C-alpha positions in Angstrom: 47.0 5.1 76.8 44.5 7.9 77.6 45.2 9.6 74.2 44.1 6.6 72.0 40.9 7.2 69.8 38.0 4.7 70.0 38.2 2.1 67.2 34.4 1.8 66.6 33.7 5.3 65.2 36.6 4.9 62.7 35.3 1.6 61.5 31.8 3.0 61.0 33.2 5.9 58.9 35.1 3.4 56.6 31.9 1.3 56.3 29.9 4.4 55.2 32.4 5.3 52.6 32.4 1.7 51.2 28.6 1.8 51.0 28.7 5.0 49.1 31.2 3.6 46.7 29.2 0.5 46.1 26.0 2.6 45.6 27.8 4.8 43.0 29.1 1.7 41.2 25.6 0.1 41.2 24.1 3.4 39.9 26.7 3.6 37.2 26.0 0.0 36.1 22.3 0.7 36.0 22.9 3.8 33.8 24.9 1.6 31.5 22.1 -0.9 31.3 19.6 1.9 30.6 21.8 3.3 27.8 22.1 -0.2 26.2 18.4 -0.8 26.3 17.8 2.7 24.8 20.3 2.0 22.0 18.6 -1.3 21.2 15.2 0.2 21.1 16.4 2.9 18.7 17.9 0.3 16.4 14.6 -1.7 16.5 12.6 1.5 15.8 14.8 2.5 12.8 14.6 -1.0 11.4 10.8 -0.9 11.7 10.6 2.5 10.1 12.4 1.3 6.9 10.0 0.2 4.2 10.2 -3.5 3.5 10.4 -2.8 -0.3 13.7 -1.0 0.0 15.3 -2.7 2.9 17.0 -6.0 2.2 17.3 -6.8 5.9 13.6 -7.0 6.3 12.9 -8.5 2.9 11.0 -11.8 2.9 12.6 -14.9 1.3 10.1 -14.7 -1.5 11.1 -11.1 -2.3 14.8 -11.8 -2.0 14.6 -14.9 -4.3 12.5 -13.1 -6.8 14.7 -10.0 -7.0 18.2 -11.4 -6.6 17.5 -14.8 -8.2 15.0 -14.1 -11.1 15.0 -10.4 -11.9 18.8 -9.9 -11.6 20.1 -13.2 -12.8 17.2 -15.0 -14.4 17.3 -18.1 -12.1 13.8 -19.5 -12.4 14.5 -22.6 -10.2 14.5 -20.4 -7.0 10.9 -19.4 -7.6 9.3 -22.8 -7.7 8.3 -22.8 -4.0 7.4 -19.1 -3.7 4.9 -18.3 -6.4 1.8 -19.7 -8.1 2.6 -17.9 -11.3 3.3 -20.1 -14.3 5.8 -19.1 -17.0 3.5 -20.5 -19.7 0.7 -18.2 -18.5 2.8 -15.1 -19.2 5.2 -14.8 -16.3 5.7 -15.1 -12.6 3.5 -13.4 -10.1 5.4 -10.8 -8.2 5.8 -11.0 -4.5 3.3 -9.2 -2.2 5.8 -6.4 -1.3 6.3 -5.3 -4.9 2.5 -5.7 -5.7 1.7 -3.5 -2.7 4.2 -0.9 -3.9 2.7 -0.9 -7.4 -0.8 -0.5 -6.0 0.1 2.3 -3.7 1.8 4.3 -6.5 -1.1 3.6 -8.9 -3.6 5.1 -6.4 -1.4 8.1 -5.9 -1.0 8.7 -9.7 -4.2 7.5 -11.3 -6.9 10.1 -10.4 -10.0 7.9 -11.1 -8.6 4.9 -9.2 -8.0 7.1 -6.2 -11.7 8.0 -6.0 -13.5 4.9 -7.4 -14.5 1.6 -5.8 -11.7 -1.0 -6.4 -12.3 -4.8 -5.9 -9.8 -7.6 -6.1 -11.0 -10.6 -8.1 -9.6 -14.0 -8.8 -10.9 -14.5 -12.3 -11.9 -12.3 -15.2 -15.6 -13.3 -14.9 -16.6 -10.9 -12.0 -20.3 -10.2 -11.6 -22.2 -7.9 -9.2 -25.9 -7.4 -8.7 -27.1 -3.8 -8.1 -30.7 -3.0 -6.9 -32.3 -0.4 -9.1 -35.6 0.0 -7.1 -34.6 -0.7 -3.5 -36.5 -3.0 -1.1 -40.2 -2.2 -0.6 -41.6 -1.8 2.9 -44.7 -0.7 4.8 -46.3 0.3 8.1 -48.8 -1.8 10.1 -50.3 -1.9 13.5 -49.2 -4.4 16.1 -51.9 -7.0 15.3 -52.5 -6.2 11.6 -51.7 -8.6 8.8 -48.4 -8.2 7.0 -49.1 -8.0 3.2 -46.4 -9.2 0.9 -44.1 -6.3 -0.3 -42.8 -5.8 -3.7 -39.7 -7.5 -5.0 -36.6 -5.4 -5.7 -35.3 -5.3 -9.2 -31.7 -6.1 -9.8 -29.3 -5.3 -12.6 -26.1 -7.3 -13.2 -22.8 -5.5 -13.5 -20.0 -7.3 -15.4 -17.1 -4.9 -15.9 -15.3 -5.4 -19.2 -11.7 -6.4 -18.6 -8.5 -6.3 -20.6 -4.9 -7.1 -20.1 -2.8 -4.1 -19.1 0.9 -4.3 -19.8 4.1 -2.5 -19.3 7.6 -3.3 -20.7 10.3 -1.4 -18.9 14.0 -2.2 -19.7 17.2 -2.0 -17.7 20.8 -2.6 -18.7 22.6 -5.7 -17.4 25.1 -3.4 -15.8 22.3 -1.8 -13.7 21.1 -5.2 -12.6 24.6 -6.3 -11.7 25.0 -3.2 -9.4 24.1 -4.3 -5.9 23.4 -0.7 -4.9 20.7 -0.4 -7.6 17.3 -0.7 -5.9 15.8 -2.9 -8.5 12.4 -3.6 -6.8 11.8 0.1 -6.2 12.7 1.1 -9.8 10.6 -1.7 -11.2 7.5 -0.9 -9.1 7.8 2.8 -10.1 8.2 2.0 -13.8 5.3 -0.4 -13.9 3.0 1.9 -11.9 3.8 4.9 -14.2 2.9 3.0 -17.3 -0.2 1.4 -15.8 -1.4 4.8 -14.6 -1.2 6.3 -18.0 -3.2 3.6 -19.6 -5.7 3.4 -16.8 -6.3 7.2 -16.8 -7.5 7.0 -20.4 -9.5 3.8 -20.0 -11.5 4.7 -16.9 -12.6 7.9 -18.5 -13.0 7.1 -22.2 -12.5 3.3 -22.5 -14.5 1.5 -25.1 -15.2 -1.7 -23.2 -13.5 -3.8 -25.9 -10.5 -5.5 -24.3 -10.3 -2.7 -21.8 -12.5 -1.1 -19.2 -15.6 0.9 -20.2 -15.0 4.5 -19.1 -17.8 6.5 -17.5 -17.9 9.0 -20.4 -18.7 6.0 -22.7 -21.9 5.3 -20.8 -25.3 6.4 -22.4 -26.4 9.8 -21.4 -29.7 11.6 -21.0 -31.1 14.8 -19.4 -33.9 12.8 -17.7 -34.1 12.6 -13.9 -33.2 9.6 -11.8 -36.8 8.4 -11.5 -37.3 8.0 -15.3 -33.8 7.5 -16.7 -32.9 3.9 -17.6 -30.4 2.1 -15.4 -26.8 2.6 -16.5 -27.6 6.0 -18.2 -25.9 9.1 -16.8 -27.7 12.4 -16.4 -26.3 15.6 -17.8 -26.9 19.3 -17.3 -26.5 21.5 -20.3 -24.3 24.6 -20.2 -26.8 26.7 -22.1 -24.3 27.6 -24.8 -23.6 25.5 -28.0 -19.8 25.8 -27.8 -18.8 27.0 -24.3 -20.1 28.1 -20.9 -23.0 30.6 -20.9 -23.1 34.0 -19.2 -23.9 32.6 -15.8 -21.8 29.4 -15.6 -21.9 29.4 -11.8 -25.7 28.7 -11.9 -25.2 25.7 -14.1 -22.6 24.3 -11.7 -25.1 24.7 -8.9 -27.7 22.9 -10.9 -25.2 20.1 -11.6 -24.4 19.7 -7.9 -28.1 19.5 -6.9 -29.0 17.1 -9.6 -27.1 14.6 -7.5 -29.0 13.0 -4.6 -28.1 14.3 -1.1 -26.9 10.8 -0.1 -24.4 10.8 -2.9 -23.2 14.3 -2.3 -21.5 13.1 0.8 -18.1 12.3 -0.7 -18.7 13.8 -4.1 -16.0 15.4 -6.2 -15.6 17.4 -9.4 -13.5 15.8 -12.1 -12.1 17.9 -15.0 -8.8 18.5 -16.8 -6.4 21.4 -16.1 -7.5 23.5 -19.1 -11.1 23.4 -18.0 -10.1 24.1 -14.4 -8.2 27.2 -15.6 -11.5 28.6 -16.9 -13.6 27.4 -13.9 -11.2 29.1 -11.5 -12.2 32.5 -13.0 -16.0 32.0 -12.3 -17.4 34.3 -9.7 -20.6 34.4 -7.7 -23.0 37.4 -7.7 -21.1 39.1 -4.8 -17.8 38.9 -6.7 -16.3 36.0 -4.7 -14.6 33.2 -6.6 -16.3 29.8 -6.7 -13.0 28.0 -6.6 -11.1 28.0 -3.3 -7.6 26.7 -2.8 -6.8 24.0 -0.2 -6.6 25.4 3.3 -3.8 23.0 4.3 -0.9 21.4 2.5 -2.0 18.2 0.8 -5.7 19.2 0.8 -7.5 19.4 -2.6 -8.8 22.7 -3.9 -12.6 23.0 -3.7 -15.4 24.2 -6.0 -18.7 25.1 -4.4 -17.4 23.3 -1.3 -16.4 20.0 -3.1 -12.9 18.7 -3.9 -11.6 19.1 -7.5 -9.8 16.2 -9.1 -7.7 16.9 -12.2 -7.9 14.1 -14.8 -6.1 15.1 -18.0 -8.1 12.5 -20.0 -11.3 14.6 -19.5 -12.1 16.5 -22.7 -11.6 20.2 -23.2 -14.6 22.6 -23.4 -16.1 22.1 -26.9 -19.5 21.5 -28.5 -21.4 18.4 -27.4 -18.7 17.1 -25.0 -18.7 16.5 -21.3 -15.8 18.5 -19.8 -16.9 18.3 -16.2 -18.2 15.3 -14.1 -19.5 15.6 -10.6 -20.4 12.7 -8.4 -19.6 10.1 -5.8 -17.3 7.8 -7.7 -16.9 5.4 -4.8 -20.6 4.6 -5.4 -20.7 5.3 -9.1 -17.7 3.6 -10.7 -16.3 0.1 -10.2 -12.8 -1.1 -10.9 -12.2 -4.8 -10.9 -8.6 -6.2 -11.1 -6.9 -9.5 -10.6 -4.9 -9.8 -7.5 -1.4 -10.3 -8.9 0.8 -8.6 -11.4 2.9 -11.0 -13.4 6.4 -10.4 -14.8 8.3 -12.1 -17.6 12.0 -11.5 -17.8 13.2 -11.1 -21.4 17.0 -10.7 -21.8 17.0 -11.7 -25.6 14.7 -9.2 -27.5 16.6 -6.0 -26.8 20.2 -6.9 -26.0 22.1 -5.6 -24.1 19.0 -4.5 -22.2 16.8 -6.8 -20.1 13.0 -6.2 -20.6 10.5 -6.9 -17.9 7.1 -7.6 -19.4 4.5 -6.9 -16.7 0.8 -7.7 -17.1 -2.3 -7.3 -15.1 -6.0 -7.8 -15.9 -8.1 -4.7 -15.1 -11.8 -3.9 -15.8 -14.1 -1.0 -15.1 -17.7 0.1 -15.6 -20.3 2.5 -14.2 -21.8 0.9 -11.1 -24.6 3.3 -10.1 -25.6 5.7 -12.8 -27.4 7.9 -10.2 -24.1 8.7 -8.4 -22.3 10.5 -11.4 -23.6 13.6 -13.2 -22.1 15.3 -16.2 -22.0 18.9 -17.5 -22.6 19.0 -21.3 -21.6 21.8 -23.6 -24.9 22.2 -25.3 -27.9 24.6 -25.5 
């Protein structure tokens, strides 16, 4: 009897071991819950990171019905509740996702669109009033009379508009292939065709059934105070057919012919052939006027201002304007209707299906004080 061990310490030891096992099981379960929550968050993050235009899982019913129903198979009945576009008006308005993709690619490809002021309009009759004199004001004492000030003068801007169209084609086999990303291909094709036409119109457009380009505006060498509204000022190169012996001085004159307020955000615009000549210009100390972008994605600079390459700008020749400098956000206005319309045409070019896309776009010089030109002239 005397050799028997007490029962209470043994029971306490078993109870401690049981508690440790329970704690480890609870900790293991908690780790499993944490891992599950982490896995769900990663899935949500990956789904959110996928662009809506390419991911069918996140596609809206409008986009799915438009792409799978109308574009792939020509079923027009599925679009009745989704779009305000009318077939008799030239086609169906594309869903917002495709329109946004087209607009983003246009801005990336079209150089003038990327730097100009763009407004969305509902009709082709867009009007804008621009003050040419500013608002008059004056100084008075606390108790003095307030004489009537002068009235500002306004000029009406009505950008000429035209219908821009593209007509890409795809084979029926491509459309039947579920792996073929139709909306991404279509947005890219439309944007590429639109960008080519826009690039020419925003620079040299005549204003007849198309935008009026800024080089189509009247020009004069008169200053801002005396030049008529809508007329662009130019600086002559000093040579009848090329640059003169000190071209860097003419570029400096061009820069400072622009008001200081407009120089905040101003850019140079020229084509690549002109840029190849400008890159060789040097200052008096032998340093190049042109400087490459410091960081990847940053534009090159000339006299401290970004250089935009627009291939529709003319080459250096007599009596042309190969270089423009200005704040195009203030100086050039692009007006466009909100929606792109598409008409599916499987009959004209069998066995291919054509997609006839149209959009109304207009453009015009907005503030002629905000854009200056360099003219090859004595």
